[in-house]
C-alpha positions as CSV (number, residue, x, y, z in Angstrom):
1,M,-1.4,-29.0,6.2
2,L,-0.1,-25.8,4.6
3,R,1.1,-24.3,7.9
4,P,4.8,-25.7,7.8
5,L,5.3,-24.2,4.3
6,F,4.0,-20.8,5.1
7,V,5.7,-20.7,8.5
8,E,9.0,-21.2,6.7
9,C,8.1,-18.4,4.2
10,G,7.0,-16.1,7.0
11,E,10.2,-16.7,9.0
12,R,12.2,-15.7,6.0
13,F,10.3,-12.4,5.8
14,V,10.9,-11.8,9.5
15,A,14.5,-12.6,9.3
16,A,15.0,-10.0,6.5
17,F,13.5,-7.3,8.8
18,T,15.7,-8.0,11.8
19,H,18.6,-6.1,10.4
20,T,18.5,-2.6,11.7
21,N,20.6,-1.2,8.9
22,A,18.2,-2.7,6.3
23,L,15.3,-1.0,8.0
24,I,16.8,2.4,8.2
25,H,18.8,2.4,5.0
26,T,16.5,0.2,2.9
27,R,17.6,-0.2,-0.7
28,G,15.8,2.4,-2.8
29,L,14.4,4.4,0.2
30,K,16.9,7.1,0.6
31,G,16.8,10.8,1.3
32,D,13.4,12.3,1.8
33,R,11.4,9.1,2.3
34,S,13.8,7.8,4.9
35,F,12.1,10.1,7.4
36,L,8.7,8.6,6.9
37,R,10.1,5.1,6.8
38,T,11.9,5.6,10.1
39,L,8.8,7.1,11.7
40,H,6.9,3.9,10.5
41,D,9.6,1.7,11.9
42,L,9.2,3.4,15.3
43,R,5.5,2.7,15.6
44,W,6.3,-0.6,17.2
45,Q,8.5,1.0,19.9
46,R,7.0,2.0,23.2
47,C,6.8,5.7,23.7
48,S,5.0,7.4,26.7
49,K,4.7,10.6,24.8
50,P,3.6,10.3,21.1
51,R,5.2,13.6,20.3
52,D,8.6,12.2,21.0
53,R,8.3,9.8,18.0
54,V,8.8,12.9,15.9
55,Y,10.8,15.2,18.2
56,G,13.3,12.4,18.9
57,M,14.2,12.4,15.2
58,L,14.8,16.1,14.7
59,G,18.5,15.8,15.3
60,M,19.0,12.9,12.9
61,D,20.6,13.4,9.5
62,F,17.6,13.5,7.0
63,T,17.4,15.6,3.9
64,F,13.8,16.1,4.9
65,P,13.7,19.6,6.4
66,T,13.1,19.5,10.1
67,S,14.5,23.0,10.9
68,N,11.0,24.5,11.0
69,M,10.0,21.9,13.6
70,Q,10.9,22.5,17.3
71,P,9.9,20.4,20.3
72,D,6.7,22.0,21.7
73,D,4.7,20.0,24.2
74,D,2.0,22.7,24.2
75,I,0.7,22.3,20.6
76,P,-2.0,19.7,20.0
77,I,-0.8,16.4,18.8
78,E,-3.0,16.7,15.8
79,Q,-1.2,19.9,14.8
80,L,2.2,18.2,15.0
81,F,1.1,15.3,12.8
82,I,-0.4,17.8,10.3
83,D,2.9,19.7,10.3
84,V,4.8,16.5,9.5
85,A,2.5,15.7,6.6
86,L,2.5,19.2,5.1
87,Q,6.3,19.6,5.3
88,N,6.8,16.2,3.7
89,I,4.4,16.9,0.8
90,Q,5.9,20.4,0.3
91,H,9.5,19.1,0.2
92,T,9.1,15.9,-1.8
93,K,6.3,17.2,-4.1
94,T,4.8,13.7,-3.7
95,L,1.9,12.1,-1.8
96,D,4.0,9.2,-0.6
97,I,2.8,9.9,3.0
98,F,-0.7,8.6,1.9
99,S,0.9,5.1,2.0
100,F,2.1,5.3,5.6
101,F,-1.1,4.6,7.5
102,S,-1.2,1.7,10.0
103,P,-3.4,-1.1,8.4
104,G,-6.5,-2.1,10.3
105,K,-6.2,0.8,12.8
106,K,-8.5,3.8,13.3
107,T,-7.4,7.0,14.9
108,S,-9.2,8.5,17.9
109,L,-7.6,11.9,17.2
110,N,-9.4,14.7,15.4
111,L,-7.4,14.3,12.1
112,P,-8.4,14.5,8.5
113,S,-8.5,11.2,6.7
114,F,-5.3,12.0,4.8
115,I,-3.1,12.6,7.9
116,P,-1.4,9.5,9.4
117,D,-1.6,9.1,13.1
118,W,1.9,8.3,14.3
119,S,0.7,7.5,17.8
120,L,-1.1,4.3,16.7
121,K,0.4,1.1,17.6
122,P,0.3,-1.4,14.7
123,T,-2.3,-4.1,14.6
124,N,0.4,-6.7,15.1
125,H,4.1,-7.0,14.5
126,F,3.9,-9.1,11.4
127,T,1.4,-6.8,9.7
128,H,3.6,-3.9,10.6
129,L,6.6,-5.5,8.9
130,L,4.7,-6.4,5.8
131,C,3.3,-2.8,5.6
132,G,6.8,-1.5,5.7
133,D,7.9,-4.0,3.0
134,R,5.1,-2.7,0.7
135,Q,6.2,0.9,1.2
136,M,9.4,-0.1,-0.5
137,T,7.5,-0.8,-3.7
138,L,6.5,2.9,-4.3
139,L,9.6,3.6,-6.3
140,H,8.5,1.1,-8.9
141,Y,5.2,2.8,-9.7
142,N,4.5,6.0,-11.5
143,A,0.7,6.3,-11.7
144,S,0.6,10.1,-12.0
145,W,3.4,10.1,-14.6
146,G,5.9,12.0,-12.5
147,S,3.5,14.9,-11.8
148,Q,4.1,17.0,-8.7
149,A,1.6,17.2,-5.9
150,K,-0.9,20.1,-6.1
151,F,-1.9,20.1,-2.5
152,R,-3.6,23.0,-0.7
153,F,-4.3,22.6,3.0
154,Q,-7.0,24.8,4.5
155,F,-9.1,25.2,7.7
156,D,-12.8,26.0,7.6
157,D,-15.6,26.1,10.1
158,L,-16.3,22.4,9.8
159,Q,-13.0,20.7,9.6
160,S,-9.5,21.0,8.0
161,H,-9.4,19.8,4.4
162,A,-7.1,19.7,1.4
163,T,-7.7,20.5,-2.3
164,V,-5.9,18.2,-4.7
165,N,-5.9,17.5,-8.4
166,G,-6.9,14.1,-9.7
167,V,-8.2,11.9,-12.5
168,L,-11.2,9.7,-11.9
169,I,-10.3,6.2,-13.0
170,N,-13.3,4.1,-12.1
171,R,-15.7,3.0,-9.4
172,I,-15.4,-0.2,-7.3
173,R,-18.0,-2.7,-8.1
174,T,-16.9,-5.9,-6.2
175,V,-14.6,-6.5,-3.2
176,G,-13.1,-9.7,-1.8
177,N,-12.4,-10.6,1.8
178,A,-9.9,-8.4,3.8
179,C,-6.6,-10.1,4.4
180,F,-4.5,-9.7,7.6
181,F,-1.6,-11.8,8.8
182,S,-0.8,-11.9,12.5
183,D,2.2,-14.3,12.4
184,P,4.0,-16.5,9.8
185,G,1.6,-19.3,10.6
186,D,-1.4,-17.3,9.2
187,L,0.0,-17.2,5.7
188,A,-2.0,-20.2,4.7
189,G,-4.9,-17.8,4.4
190,A,-3.2,-16.3,1.3
191,T,-4.3,-19.4,-0.7
192,S,-8.0,-18.8,0.1
193,I,-7.7,-15.1,-0.8
194,V,-6.1,-15.9,-4.1
195,K,-8.8,-18.5,-4.9
196,Q,-11.6,-16.2,-4.0
197,A,-10.1,-13.4,-6.1
198,R,-10.0,-15.7,-9.1
199,Q,-13.7,-16.3,-8.7
200,L,-14.5,-12.6,-8.4
201,A,-12.3,-12.0,-11.5
202,R,-14.5,-14.5,-13.2
203,L,-11.5,-16.7,-14.3
204,P,-11.9,-20.4,-15.1
205,D,-11.1,-23.0,-12.4
206,R,-8.4,-24.5,-14.7
207,L,-5.2,-22.4,-15.0
208,P,-3.3,-22.1,-18.2
209,A,-0.5,-24.6,-18.8
210,S,2.2,-21.9,-19.2
211,Y,2.8,-18.2,-19.8
212,G,2.5,-18.7,-23.5
213,A,-1.0,-20.2,-23.1
214,A,-2.2,-17.5,-20.7
215,S,-5.0,-15.0,-21.7
216,Q,-4.7,-11.3,-21.0
217,R,-7.1,-11.7,-18.1
218,E,-4.9,-14.4,-16.5
219,L,-1.9,-12.1,-16.9
220,Q,-3.8,-9.2,-15.4
221,F,-4.8,-11.4,-12.4
222,W,-1.2,-12.5,-11.8
223,R,0.1,-9.0,-11.9
224,T,-2.6,-7.9,-9.5
225,M,-1.7,-10.7,-7.0
226,C,2.0,-9.8,-6.9
227,G,1.7,-6.1,-7.7
228,N,3.6,-6.8,-10.9
229,L,6.7,-7.1,-8.8
230,A,9.3,-9.7,-7.9
231,V,11.7,-9.8,-4.9
232,N,15.3,-10.8,-4.8
233,Y,16.6,-11.8,-1.3
234,L,20.1,-10.5,-0.6
235,K,22.4,-11.3,2.3
236,E,20.9,-8.8,4.7
237,D,18.2,-7.1,2.6
238,R,15.8,-7.6,-0.3
239,E,15.5,-5.9,-3.6
240,W,12.2,-5.2,-5.3
241,K,12.0,-5.1,-9.1
242,L,9.4,-5.2,-11.9
243,A,8.2,-8.7,-12.6
244,D,9.3,-10.6,-15.7
245,P,6.2,-12.4,-17.0
246,A,8.3,-14.9,-19.0
247,A,9.9,-16.1,-15.8
248,D,7.6,-15.1,-13.0
249,F,4.2,-16.1,-14.3
250,D,5.2,-19.7,-14.4
251,S,6.3,-19.4,-10.8
252,Y,2.7,-18.4,-10.0
253,L,1.4,-21.5,-11.9
254,R,3.7,-23.8,-9.9
255,W,2.8,-22.2,-6.6
256,Y,-1.0,-22.4,-7.3
257,K,-0.7,-26.0,-8.4
258,V,1.1,-27.1,-5.2
259,V,-1.0,-25.2,-2.7
260,S,-4.2,-26.5,-4.4
261,S,-3.1,-30.1,-4.4
262,K,-4.7,-32.2,-1.7
263,E,-3.0,-35.5,-2.5
264,N,0.4,-34.6,-3.8
265,Y,1.2,-31.6,-1.6
266,C,5.0,-31.1,-1.2
267,P,6.2,-28.1,0.7
268,S,9.8,-28.5,-0.5
269,L,8.6,-27.6,-4.1
270,L,7.8,-24.1,-2.9
271,K,10.9,-23.5,-0.7
272,N,12.3,-21.1,-3.3
273,E,9.3,-20.3,-5.4
274,P,9.6,-16.5,-6.3
275,F,5.9,-15.8,-6.5
276,Q,5.2,-16.2,-2.8
277,Y,7.5,-13.4,-1.8
278,P,5.7,-10.4,-3.3
279,L,2.3,-12.0,-2.8
280,V,2.1,-11.7,0.9
281,P,3.0,-8.1,1.4
282,N,0.7,-7.2,-1.5
283,L,-2.2,-9.0,0.2
284,S,-1.6,-7.8,3.8
285,G,-4.1,-5.2,5.0
286,R,-5.8,-5.2,1.6
287,R,-8.7,-6.8,-0.3
288,F,-9.2,-7.7,-4.0
289,I,-11.3,-5.3,-6.0
290,R,-13.0,-5.3,-9.4
291,T,-14.2,-2.1,-10.9
292,N,-17.3,-1.3,-13.1
293,S,-15.2,-1.8,-16.2
294,G,-13.8,-5.1,-15.0
295,D,-10.3,-3.9,-14.0
296,M,-8.6,-5.7,-11.2
297,G,-6.7,-4.5,-8.2
298,M,-5.8,-4.6,-4.5
299,A,-7.0,-1.9,-2.2
300,D,-7.1,-1.0,1.4
301,A,-9.1,-3.5,3.6
302,E,-11.6,-0.7,4.2
303,A,-12.5,-0.2,0.5
304,Q,-16.2,-0.9,-0.3
305,P,-18.4,-1.1,-3.5
306,N,-19.1,2.3,-4.9
307,D,-15.8,3.9,-3.6
308,I,-13.9,5.5,-6.4
309,V,-10.3,5.0,-7.6
310,M,-8.4,8.1,-8.5
311,V,-4.9,9.0,-9.6
312,L,-3.9,12.2,-7.7
313,A,-1.1,14.5,-8.8
314,G,2.1,13.6,-7.0
315,G,0.9,10.1,-6.3
316,K,2.9,7.1,-7.4
317,V,0.0,4.8,-6.9
318,P,-3.8,5.3,-7.2
319,Y,-6.0,6.0,-4.2
320,V,-9.4,4.8,-3.0
321,L,-11.7,7.7,-2.0
322,R,-15.2,7.7,-0.5
323,E,-17.6,10.5,-1.3
324,Q,-19.0,12.4,1.7
325,D,-22.3,14.2,2.2
326,A,-22.3,17.1,-0.2
327,G,-25.0,18.8,1.8
328,T,-22.6,20.0,4.5
329,T,-20.8,22.4,2.2
330,S,-21.6,25.0,-0.4
331,S,-18.4,24.2,-2.4
332,K,-18.9,23.1,-5.9
333,H,-16.3,20.4,-5.4
334,K,-17.3,17.0,-3.9
335,R,-15.7,16.0,-0.6
336,Y,-14.0,12.7,-0.1
337,R,-12.4,10.7,2.6
338,L,-9.1,9.0,1.8
339,I,-9.5,5.2,2.4
340,G,-6.1,4.2,1.3
341,D,-3.7,3.5,-1.5
342,A,-4.2,0.8,-4.1
343,Y,-2.8,-1.2,-7.0
344,L,-5.0,-1.2,-10.1
345,D,-3.7,-3.1,-13.0
346,G,-3.1,-1.2,-16.2
347,I,-2.6,2.3,-14.8
348,M,0.4,1.9,-12.5
349,Q,2.8,3.5,-15.0
350,G,0.8,6.6,-15.9
351,E,-1.7,5.0,-18.4
352,G,-4.6,6.4,-16.5
353,V,-3.5,10.1,-16.9
354,A,-2.2,9.8,-20.5
355,G,-3.6,11.7,-23.5
356,N,-6.7,13.7,-22.8
357,A,-7.2,12.6,-19.2
358,K,-9.5,15.1,-17.4
359,W,-7.9,16.5,-14.2
360,T,-10.3,17.9,-11.7
361,E,-10.1,19.4,-8.2
362,V,-11.3,17.4,-5.3
363,I,-11.5,18.1,-1.6
364,L,-10.1,15.6,0.9
365,V,-11.5,15.8,4.5
């Protein structure tokens, strides 16, 4: 019954992505990050030699420095992808590249967990587009309060690794179902994800009547579902902005009321409802999480209970890490695998690293 509504919403998403100029010159994604964004866009293109996804871009006009990279079919593909990551981190002083993995795909290459595999074909075209849409949101977050990446890459006898600085935020206690969309018709699944997340957040079945009547927990949940962002659709593009609770929270209430109605369902009521536009990219390839302290967020679909959420220097968003067997190393620092980036409500603008936050060194493998 919900399929016609969500097909229409999904087609609007797809239409926005069909403009080549909007993909390459996306609003807010200029300069350094356009190199990564273009690499991401090219994942869907057929390429007999994965190296050519990178080498074919060396002559393009990016401020990202590619002068140190020369086409070389003899170097291992892993080394090329490592070089791309290291040069990007060194030049941008950010960890933005940690948000450029292909959701739902696992590499067969011998790469550290923090190095994207640019040879992977996306899970499906729609997930690929939604992932690119969410990458646009990075500019609206500042989880590490503008700090520069402190990233030292090293090789050892076991595997290559990197040392980074971070602040432990919390440990994941509960996770919801992973959410993937394969085509616009799948978007009806967003309703079940939101309903399950409300249960995991321990919110009442009955929603508040308005923004003015909402509890802080209700507002936290709404921000988590939309990433605290809203979307404006332009003629050939879309523009992300921070959400305005006075206007956008009531859009969430209207959306939830309509999709939950079994008798008075009316798709036309949601045709231009703003809440649905940031919701779908924010859910795609992710799952709802609740931490030991009760904080809510959305994290990579691979996140599990007992994983930790950290803010890393140079990261605009927090990251989910998984501790590895400390018995394999004599280092005093714990080793972690990068699971993926995340949204955790209440720390996206630097609140988690303010004051006397304890920065520590951690090793990513």
